[in-house]
ZADO-1210 file (C-alpha; in nm, 4 decimals, padded with zeros to 6 digits):
<atoms>
<atom x="15.4545" y="09.5145" z="11.2804" code="MET" pos="1"/>
<atom x="15.7939" y="09.4193" z="11.1358" code="THR" pos="2"/>
<atom x="15.8400" y="09.5936" z="10.8035" code="VAL" pos="3"/>
<atom x="15.9642" y="09.4004" z="10.5008" code="ALA" pos="4"/>
<atom x="16.3394" y="09.4247" z="10.4625" code="HIS" pos="5"/>
<atom x="16.6589" y="09.2848" z="10.3126" code="ASP" pos="6"/>
<atom x="16.9837" y="09.2226" z="10.4993" code="VAL" pos="7"/>
<atom x="17.3127" y="09.1709" z="10.3179" code="ALA" pos="8"/>
<atom x="17.6720" y="09.1370" z="10.4302" code="GLY" pos="9"/>
<atom x="17.8427" y="09.1328" z="10.7665" code="ASP" pos="10"/>
<atom x="18.0147" y="09.4071" z="10.9666" code="GLY" pos="11"/>
<atom x="17.9139" y="09.7519" z="11.0969" code="PRO" pos="12"/>
<atom x="17.5467" y="09.8177" z="11.0268" code="ALA" pos="13"/>
<atom x="17.4296" y="10.0559" z="10.7534" code="VAL" pos="14"/>
<atom x="17.0575" y="10.1274" z="10.7047" code="VAL" pos="15"/>
<atom x="16.9351" y="10.2469" z="10.3629" code="LEU" pos="16"/>
<atom x="16.6009" y="10.4330" z="10.3741" code="LEU" pos="17"/>
<atom x="16.4175" y="10.4775" z="10.0458" code="HIS" pos="18"/>
<atom x="16.2420" y="10.7706" z="09.8804" code="SER" pos="19"/>
<atom x="15.8618" y="10.7879" z="09.8781" code="SER" pos="20"/>
<atom x="15.8799" y="10.7652" z="09.4988" code="VAL" pos="21"/>
<atom x="16.0406" y="10.4216" z="09.5289" code="CYS" pos="22"/>
<atom x="16.0839" y="10.1321" z="09.7710" code="ASP" pos="23"/>
<atom x="16.3819" y="09.9344" z="09.9010" code="ARG" pos="24"/>
<atom x="16.4604" y="09.8112" z="09.5497" code="ARG" pos="25"/>
<atom x="16.6092" y="10.1528" z="09.4699" code="MET" pos="26"/>
<atom x="16.9143" y="10.0585" z="09.6783" code="TRP" pos="27"/>
<atom x="17.0049" y="09.7278" z="09.5108" code="GLU" pos="28"/>
<atom x="17.3350" y="09.8521" z="09.3652" code="ASP" pos="29"/>
<atom x="17.4443" y="10.0356" z="09.6803" code="GLN" pos="30"/>
<atom x="17.3320" y="09.7480" z="09.9049" code="ARG" pos="31"/>
<atom x="17.5501" y="09.4989" z="09.7192" code="ASP" pos="32"/>
<atom x="17.8482" y="09.7351" z="09.6943" code="ALA" pos="33"/>
<atom x="17.8441" y="09.8156" z="10.0669" code="LEU" pos="34"/>
<atom x="17.7991" y="09.4487" z="10.1586" code="ALA" pos="35"/>
<atom x="18.1072" y="09.3638" z="09.9504" code="ARG" pos="36"/>
<atom x="18.2943" y="09.6445" z="10.1298" code="ALA" pos="37"/>
<atom x="18.2357" y="09.4799" z="10.4677" code="GLY" pos="38"/>
<atom x="17.9118" y="09.6246" z="10.6018" code="TYR" pos="39"/>
<atom x="17.5890" y="09.4678" z="10.7226" code="ARG" pos="40"/>
<atom x="17.3333" y="09.6483" z="10.5097" code="VAL" pos="41"/>
<atom x="16.9664" y="09.6723" z="10.6088" code="VAL" pos="42"/>
<atom x="16.7079" y="09.7924" z="10.3542" code="CYS" pos="43"/>
<atom x="16.3506" y="09.8245" z="10.4872" code="PRO" pos="44"/>
<atom x="16.0283" y="09.9081" z="10.3063" code="ASP" pos="45"/>
<atom x="15.8221" y="10.1742" z="10.4819" code="PHE" pos="46"/>
<atom x="15.4530" y="10.0997" z="10.5329" code="ARG" pos="47"/>
<atom x="15.2649" y="10.1267" z="10.2054" code="GLY" pos="48"/>
<atom x="15.5753" y="10.0604" z="09.9942" code="PHE" pos="49"/>
<atom x="15.7264" y="09.7521" z="09.8355" code="GLY" pos="50"/>
<atom x="15.6358" y="09.4436" z="10.0360" code="ASP" pos="51"/>
<atom x="15.5128" y="09.6220" z="10.3499" code="THR" pos="52"/>
<atom x="15.1339" y="09.6694" z="10.3599" code="PRO" pos="53"/>
<atom x="14.9807" y="10.0076" z="10.4337" code="ALA" pos="54"/>
<atom x="14.8097" y="10.0649" z="10.7666" code="GLU" pos="55"/>
<atom x="14.4608" y="10.1985" z="10.7028" code="ALA" pos="56"/>
<atom x="14.3794" y="10.3465" z="11.0435" code="VAL" pos="57"/>
<atom x="14.6374" y="10.3059" z="11.3182" code="ARG" pos="58"/>
<atom x="14.8748" y="10.6030" z="11.3640" code="PRO" pos="59"/>
<atom x="15.2463" y="10.5215" z="11.3488" code="TYR" pos="60"/>
<atom x="15.5893" y="10.6726" z="11.2883" code="ARG" pos="61"/>
<atom x="15.8218" y="10.5368" z="11.0218" code="ASP" pos="62"/>
<atom x="16.1153" y="10.6203" z="11.2506" code="ALA" pos="63"/>
<atom x="15.9671" y="10.3946" z="11.5198" code="ASP" pos="64"/>
<atom x="15.9245" y="10.1138" z="11.2653" code="ASP" pos="65"/>
<atom x="16.2886" y="10.1409" z="11.1606" code="VAL" pos="66"/>
<atom x="16.4202" y="10.1370" z="11.5178" code="LEU" pos="67"/>
<atom x="16.1933" y="09.8421" z="11.6026" code="ALA" pos="68"/>
<atom x="16.3343" y="09.6540" z="11.3032" code="LEU" pos="69"/>
<atom x="16.6899" y="09.7198" z="11.4215" code="LEU" pos="70"/>
<atom x="16.5961" y="09.5946" z="11.7678" code="ASP" pos="71"/>
<atom x="16.4577" y="09.2771" z="11.6113" code="THR" pos="72"/>
<atom x="16.7830" y="09.2307" z="11.4184" code="LEU" pos="73"/>
<atom x="16.9926" y="09.2926" z="11.7310" code="GLY" pos="74"/>
<atom x="17.1454" y="09.6143" z="11.5927" code="ILE" pos="75"/>
<atom x="17.2076" y="09.8829" z="11.8527" code="GLY" pos="76"/>
<atom x="17.3840" y="10.1453" z="11.6416" code="ARG" pos="77"/>
<atom x="17.4034" y="10.1995" z="11.2671" code="ALA" pos="78"/>
<atom x="17.4956" y="10.4445" z="10.9971" code="ALA" pos="79"/>
<atom x="17.1870" y="10.5785" z="10.8203" code="PHE" pos="80"/>
<atom x="17.1594" y="10.6677" z="10.4521" code="VAL" pos="81"/>
<atom x="16.8343" y="10.8324" z="10.3485" code="GLY" pos="82"/>
<atom x="16.6977" y="10.9432" z="10.0120" code="ALA" pos="83"/>
<atom x="16.4310" y="11.2154" z="10.0040" code="SER" pos="84"/>
<atom x="16.1514" y="11.1024" z="10.2417" code="PHE" pos="85"/>
<atom x="16.3839" y="10.8369" z="10.3811" code="GLY" pos="86"/>
<atom x="16.6320" y="11.1121" z="10.4565" code="GLY" pos="87"/>
<atom x="16.3669" y="11.2896" z="10.6585" code="GLY" pos="88"/>
<atom x="16.3133" y="10.9715" z="10.8606" code="VAL" pos="89"/>
<atom x="16.6900" y="10.9407" z="10.9103" code="ALA" pos="90"/>
<atom x="16.7075" y="11.3020" z="11.0333" code="VAL" pos="91"/>
<atom x="16.4269" y="11.2323" z="11.2801" code="GLU" pos="92"/>
<atom x="16.6100" y="10.9277" z="11.4168" code="ILE" pos="93"/>
<atom x="16.9475" y="11.1021" z="11.4315" code="ALA" pos="94"/>
<atom x="16.8021" y="11.4035" z="11.6142" code="ALA" pos="95"/>
<atom x="16.5851" y="11.2128" z="11.8614" code="SER" pos="96"/>
<atom x="16.8054" y="10.9057" z="11.9180" code="ARG" pos="97"/>
<atom x="17.1659" y="11.0138" z="11.8608" code="PRO" pos="98"/>
<atom x="17.2789" y="10.7092" z="12.0578" code="ASP" pos="99"/>
<atom x="17.1571" y="10.4875" z="11.7725" code="ARG" pos="100"/>
<atom x="17.3326" y="10.6708" z="11.4859" code="VAL" pos="101"/>
<atom x="17.7022" y="10.6435" z="11.3974" code="THR" pos="102"/>
<atom x="17.6939" y="10.8393" z="11.0710" code="ALA" pos="103"/>
<atom x="17.4374" y="11.0103" z="10.8507" code="LEU" pos="104"/>
<atom x="17.4265" y="11.0468" z="10.4712" code="ALA" pos="105"/>
<atom x="17.1346" y="11.2454" z="10.3308" code="LEU" pos="106"/>
<atom x="17.0604" y="11.2379" z="09.9584" code="LEU" pos="107"/>
<atom x="16.8270" y="11.5118" z="09.8327" code="CYS" pos="108"/>
<atom x="16.6386" y="11.4791" z="10.1577" code="THR" pos="109"/>
<atom x="16.3273" y="11.6389" z="10.2975" code="VAL" pos="110"/>
<atom x="16.3061" y="11.7968" z="10.6426" code="LEU" pos="111"/>
<atom x="16.0056" y="11.7188" z="10.8621" code="PRO" pos="112"/>
<atom x="15.8180" y="12.0388" z="10.9397" code="GLY" pos="113"/>
<atom x="15.9835" y="12.2390" z="10.6587" code="HIS" pos="114"/>
<atom x="15.7378" y="12.4783" z="10.4938" code="GLU" pos="115"/>
<atom x="15.6956" y="12.3788" z="10.1317" code="ARG" pos="116"/>
<atom x="15.7820" y="12.6284" z="09.8622" code="GLY" pos="117"/>
<atom x="15.5991" y="12.6960" z="09.5352" code="PRO" pos="118"/>
<atom x="15.7663" y="12.4138" z="09.3428" code="GLY" pos="119"/>
<atom x="15.6623" y="12.1402" z="09.5830" code="LEU" pos="120"/>
<atom x="15.3189" y="12.2929" z="09.6372" code="LEU" pos="121"/>
<atom x="15.2556" y="12.2962" z="09.2617" code="ALA" pos="122"/>
<atom x="15.3705" y="11.9357" z="09.2315" code="PHE" pos="123"/>
<atom x="15.1493" y="11.8258" z="09.5226" code="ASP" pos="124"/>
<atom x="14.8466" y="12.0002" z="09.3749" code="GLU" pos="125"/>
<atom x="14.8922" y="11.8408" z="09.0321" code="GLU" pos="126"/>
<atom x="14.9514" y="11.4957" z="09.1788" code="GLU" pos="127"/>
<atom x="14.6432" y="11.5249" z="09.4029" code="ASP" pos="128"/>
<atom x="14.4287" y="11.6278" z="09.1058" code="GLN" pos="129"/>
<atom x="14.5481" y="11.3322" z="08.8972" code="LEU" pos="130"/>
<atom x="14.4992" y="11.0811" z="09.1767" code="LEU" pos="131"/>
<atom x="14.1606" y="11.2296" z="09.2606" code="GLY" pos="132"/>
<atom x="14.0581" y="11.1789" z="08.8989" code="ALA" pos="133"/>
<atom x="14.1788" y="10.8181" z="08.9111" code="GLY" pos="134"/>
<atom x="14.4491" y="10.8770" z="08.6505" code="ASP" pos="135"/>
<atom x="14.7290" y="10.6691" z="08.7999" code="LEU" pos="136"/>
<atom x="14.9212" y="10.6546" z="08.4738" code="ASP" pos="137"/>
<atom x="14.9487" y="11.0331" z="08.4555" code="ALA" pos="138"/>
<atom x="15.0349" y="11.0599" z="08.8268" code="ALA" pos="139"/>
<atom x="15.3141" y="10.8071" z="08.7822" code="VAL" pos="140"/>
<atom x="15.4508" y="10.9882" z="08.4775" code="GLU" pos="141"/>
<atom x="15.4412" y="11.3193" z="08.6687" code="LEU" pos="142"/>
<atom x="15.6646" y="11.1650" z="08.9354" code="ASN" pos="143"/>
<atom x="15.9024" y="11.0116" z="08.6831" code="VAL" pos="144"/>
<atom x="15.9369" y="11.3427" z="08.4978" code="ALA" pos="145"/>
<atom x="15.9759" y="11.5482" z="08.8168" code="THR" pos="146"/>
<atom x="16.2197" y="11.3405" z="09.0173" code="TRP" pos="147"/>
<atom x="16.4681" y="11.2011" z="08.7659" code="LEU" pos="148"/>
<atom x="16.7498" y="11.4092" z="08.6228" code="GLY" pos="149"/>
<atom x="16.8360" y="11.4537" z="08.2558" code="PRO" pos="150"/>
<atom x="17.0822" y="11.1623" z="08.2484" code="GLU" pos="151"/>
<atom x="16.8294" y="10.9007" z="08.3583" code="ALA" pos="152"/>
<atom x="16.7715" y="10.6485" z="08.0811" code="GLY" pos="153"/>
<atom x="16.4567" y="10.4546" z="08.0026" code="GLU" pos="154"/>
<atom x="16.5623" y="10.1562" z="08.2128" code="ALA" pos="155"/>
<atom x="16.5865" y="10.3749" z="08.5230" code="VAL" pos="156"/>
<atom x="16.2607" y="10.5481" z="08.4388" code="ARG" pos="157"/>
<atom x="16.0963" y="10.2086" z="08.4064" code="GLY" pos="158"/>
<atom x="16.2190" y="10.1059" z="08.7528" code="ARG" pos="159"/>
<atom x="16.0863" y="10.4240" z="08.9122" code="VAL" pos="160"/>
<atom x="15.7606" y="10.3890" z="08.7188" code="ARG" pos="161"/>
<atom x="15.7058" y="10.0382" z="08.8554" code="ALA" pos="162"/>
<atom x="15.7902" y="10.1280" z="09.2161" code="MET" pos="163"/>
<atom x="15.5780" y="10.4425" z="09.2202" code="GLN" pos="164"/>
<atom x="15.2759" y="10.2742" z="09.0654" code="ARG" pos="165"/>
<atom x="15.2949" y="09.9881" z="09.3150" code="HIS" pos="166"/>
<atom x="15.3053" y="10.2363" z="09.6035" code="ALA" pos="167"/>
<atom x="15.0065" y="10.4272" z="09.4665" code="PHE" pos="168"/>
<atom x="14.8036" y="10.1094" z="09.4309" code="GLU" pos="169"/>
<atom x="14.8533" y="09.9831" z="09.7848" code="ILE" pos="170"/>
<atom x="14.8226" y="10.3283" z="09.9441" code="GLN" pos="171"/>
<atom x="14.5021" y="10.4170" z="09.7590" code="LEU" pos="172"/>
<atom x="14.3508" y="10.0831" z="09.8610" code="ALA" pos="173"/>
<atom x="14.4408" y="10.1554" z="10.2240" code="ALA" pos="174"/>
<atom x="14.2956" y="10.5075" z="10.1968" code="ASP" pos="175"/>
<atom x="13.9653" y="10.3659" z="10.0707" code="ALA" pos="176"/>
<atom x="13.9555" y="10.1198" z="10.3603" code="GLU" pos="177"/>
<atom x="14.0344" y="10.3952" z="10.6099" code="ALA" pos="178"/>
<atom x="13.7540" y="10.6163" z="10.4764" code="GLU" pos="179"/>
<atom x="13.5070" y="10.3320" z="10.5174" code="ALA" pos="180"/>
<atom x="13.6211" y="10.2455" z="10.8703" code="GLU" pos="181"/>
<atom x="13.6492" y="10.6047" z="10.9921" code="GLN" pos="182"/>
<atom x="13.3161" y="10.7331" z="10.8621" code="ALA" pos="183"/>
<atom x="13.1788" y="10.9553" z="11.1366" code="GLY" pos="184"/>
<atom x="13.4857" y="10.9096" z="11.3551" code="ALA" pos="185"/>
<atom x="13.7449" y="11.1635" z="11.4583" code="GLU" pos="186"/>
<atom x="14.0383" y="11.1953" z="11.2226" code="SER" pos="187"/>
<atom x="14.3822" y="11.0754" z="11.3307" code="VAL" pos="188"/>
<atom x="14.6390" y="11.3446" z="11.4027" code="ASP" pos="189"/>
<atom x="14.9334" y="11.2546" z="11.1825" code="ASP" pos="190"/>
<atom x="15.1242" y="11.5830" z="11.1954" code="ASP" pos="191"/>
<atom x="15.4962" y="11.5523" z="11.1346" code="GLU" pos="192"/>
<atom x="15.7037" y="11.5625" z="11.4533" code="PRO" pos="193"/>
<atom x="15.9187" y="11.8636" z="11.5336" code="ALA" pos="194"/>
<atom x="16.2793" y="11.7854" z="11.4422" code="VAL" pos="195"/>
<atom x="16.5881" y="11.9818" z="11.5467" code="ASP" pos="196"/>
<atom x="16.8801" y="11.8983" z="11.3144" code="PRO" pos="197"/>
<atom x="17.1105" y="12.0896" z="11.5488" code="ALA" pos="198"/>
<atom x="17.0658" y="11.8015" z="11.7968" code="ALA" pos="199"/>
<atom x="17.2391" y="11.5592" z="11.5580" code="ILE" pos="200"/>
<atom x="17.5786" y="11.4468" z="11.6848" code="THR" pos="201"/>
<atom x="17.6758" y="11.1971" z="11.4140" code="ALA" pos="202"/>
<atom x="17.9138" y="11.2939" z="11.1335" code="PRO" pos="203"/>
<atom x="17.7020" y="11.3839" z="10.8338" code="ALA" pos="204"/>
<atom x="17.7160" y="11.4483" z="10.4621" code="VAL" pos="205"/>
<atom x="17.4306" y="11.6292" z="10.2862" code="VAL" pos="206"/>
<atom x="17.4063" y="11.5589" z="09.9133" code="VAL" pos="207"/>
<atom x="17.1997" y="11.7649" z="09.6690" code="SER" pos="208"/>
<atom x="17.1361" y="11.7398" z="09.2953" code="GLY" pos="209"/>
<atom x="17.1769" y="12.0426" z="09.0746" code="ARG" pos="210"/>
<atom x="16.8711" y="11.9411" z="08.8690" code="HIS" pos="211"/>
<atom x="16.6469" y="11.8841" z="09.1713" code="ASP" pos="212"/>
<atom x="16.3582" y="12.1166" z="09.2572" code="LEU" pos="213"/>
<atom x="16.4722" y="12.4482" z="09.4046" code="ASP" pos="214"/>
<atom x="16.2667" y="12.3744" z="09.7175" code="ASP" pos="215"/>
<atom x="16.4641" y="12.0595" z="09.7920" code="LEU" pos="216"/>
<atom x="16.7996" y="12.2131" z="09.7078" code="ARG" pos="217"/>
<atom x="16.7120" y="12.4799" z="09.9654" code="ALA" pos="218"/>
<atom x="16.6328" y="12.2083" z="10.2211" code="VAL" pos="219"/>
<atom x="16.9737" y="12.0483" z="10.1617" code="SER" pos="220"/>
<atom x="17.1469" y="12.3831" z="10.2085" code="ALA" pos="221"/>
<atom x="16.9511" y="12.4445" z="10.5272" code="ARG" pos="222"/>
<atom x="17.0322" y="12.1009" z="10.6678" code="LEU" pos="223"/>
<atom x="17.4012" y="12.1386" z="10.5882" code="ALA" pos="224"/>
<atom x="17.3984" y="12.4609" z="10.7885" code="GLY" pos="225"/>
<atom x="17.2005" y="12.3238" z="11.0817" code="LEU" pos="226"/>
<atom x="17.3709" y="11.9868" z="11.1376" code="ILE" pos="227"/>
<atom x="17.6934" y="12.0477" z="11.3320" code="PRO" pos="228"/>
<atom x="17.9996" y="11.9726" z="11.1205" code="GLY" pos="229"/>
<atom x="17.8035" y="11.8504" z="10.8188" code="ALA" pos="230"/>
<atom x="17.9652" y="11.8395" z="10.4762" code="ARG" pos="231"/>
<atom x="17.7674" y="11.9662" z="10.1775" code="ALA" pos="232"/>
<atom x="17.8099" y="11.7955" z="09.8388" code="VAL" pos="233"/>
<atom x="17.6332" y="11.8972" z="09.5181" code="GLU" pos="234"/>
<atom x="17.6180" y="11.6509" z="09.2292" code="LEU" pos="235"/>
<atom x="17.6124" y="11.8570" z="08.9078" code="PRO" pos="236"/>
<atom x="17.4555" y="11.5766" z="08.7023" code="TRP" pos="237"/>
<atom x="17.1856" y="11.4682" z="08.9471" code="ALA" pos="238"/>
<atom x="16.8151" y="11.5191" z="08.9803" code="GLY" pos="239"/>
<atom x="16.6306" y="11.4042" z="09.2906" code="HIS" pos="240"/>
<atom x="16.7276" y="11.0335" z="09.2817" code="LEU" pos="241"/>
<atom x="17.1042" y="11.0140" z="09.2271" code="PRO" pos="242"/>
<atom x="17.1247" y="10.6606" z="09.3684" code="ALA" pos="243"/>
<atom x="16.9302" y="10.5438" z="09.0635" code="LEU" pos="244"/>
<atom x="17.0724" y="10.7899" z="08.8124" code="GLU" pos="245"/>
<atom x="17.4389" y="10.6977" z="08.8711" code="ARG" pos="246"/>
<atom x="17.4317" y="10.4000" z="09.1080" code="PRO" pos="247"/>
<atom x="17.8035" y="10.3163" z="09.0962" code="ALA" pos="248"/>
<atom x="17.9068" y="10.6760" z="09.1644" code="GLU" pos="249"/>
<atom x="17.6724" y="10.7024" z="09.4611" code="VAL" pos="250"/>
<atom x="17.7938" y="10.3677" z="09.5944" code="ALA" pos="251"/>
<atom x="18.1504" y="10.5018" z="09.5787" code="ASP" pos="252"/>
<atom x="18.0441" y="10.8229" z="09.7539" code="LEU" pos="253"/>
<atom x="17.8800" y="10.6281" z="10.0367" code="LEU" pos="254"/>
<atom x="18.1654" y="10.3808" z="10.0702" code="ARG" pos="255"/>
<atom x="18.4187" y="10.6648" z="10.0860" code="ASP" pos="256"/>
<atom x="18.2111" y="10.8535" z="10.3428" code="PHE" pos="257"/>
<atom x="18.1763" y="10.5485" z="10.5656" code="LEU" pos="258"/>
<atom x="18.5405" y="10.4383" z="10.5380" code="SER" pos="259"/>
<atom x="18.7246" y="10.7727" z="10.5353" code="ASP" pos="260"/>
<atom x="18.7659" y="10.7990" z="10.9106" code="GLY" pos="261"/>
<atom x="18.3909" y="10.8166" z="10.9644" code="VAL" pos="262"/>
<atom x="18.2872" y="10.4618" z="11.0536" code="LEU" pos="263"/>
<atom x="18.5456" y="10.2203" z="11.1861" code="HIS" pos="264"/>
<atom x="18.5066" y="09.8431" z="11.1846" code="ARG" pos="265"/>
<atom x="18.3850" y="09.8525" z="11.5460" code="ASP" pos="266"/>
<atom x="18.1069" y="10.0918" z="11.4469" code="GLY" pos="267"/>
<atom x="18.2566" y="10.3909" z="11.6299" code="ALA" pos="268"/>
<atom x="18.2170" y="10.7273" z="11.4652" code="ALA" pos="269"/>
<atom x="18.4703" y="11.0080" z="11.4347" code="THR" pos="270"/>
<atom x="18.4015" y="11.3672" z="11.3283" code="PRO" pos="271"/>
<atom x="18.4017" y="11.4761" z="10.9667" code="VAL" pos="272"/>
<atom x="18.5348" y="11.8273" z="10.9001" code="PRO" pos="273"/>
<atom x="18.2982" y="12.0581" z="10.7114" code="PRO" pos="274"/>
<atom x="18.3729" y="12.1491" z="10.3521" code="THR" pos="275"/>
<atom x="18.5334" y="12.4920" z="10.3291" code="VAL" pos="276"/>
</atoms>
């Protein structure tokens, strides 16, 4: 299937991959800013988010969906920007298909296969309990409270609330359909693939938020150490979704990263020195 997506601008390709708390709408400010700066910006919705339906039964990889979309659009190589879950997908692509990736920006990202610490485990348990009880409102509010930093105003919280609730609704409907269709059948193996960040060759910046969960700050530190030549940047004001908390500042960060000798107009990448 071709996932729902937006394309804006013209020039070297940049792919923005959303968090699992949101959908492609989280990137509206950065999409427009990068398009004005001379990039062709692609924003897909993963399956079960935004305008892309959830698949009830068939196994799939989000990374495969993204690469298939780029093939459809005639894009061979691109810079990838990923937030949280989307960052994990970007890491998977950059490690397994380095020929497709010119640059990599990871914002408060996850790492496929990383063992979850107590903070994430506690969050997962509480969210599962609320969803199991059918209390979507409380599950949504848990996500809003957990993932946004102290500077996020009510307008931003409302945007995250709407995106997260929409994702819950379509994913829970797909889960119910899958349970009905798979009754008595073998379960699908959907284990996360093994990912080696040391295999990444693209210049990279790893961004963390000081108000994010300790688990995810640890993931950012680990990724910055594993990806060759990666720069580490901590945003002292940010929670887990800095692109929504200070959209203009994050747009500037991304534009500077892509233009500061990292991604030329022909799409060729050059190394970025690590932060000392």
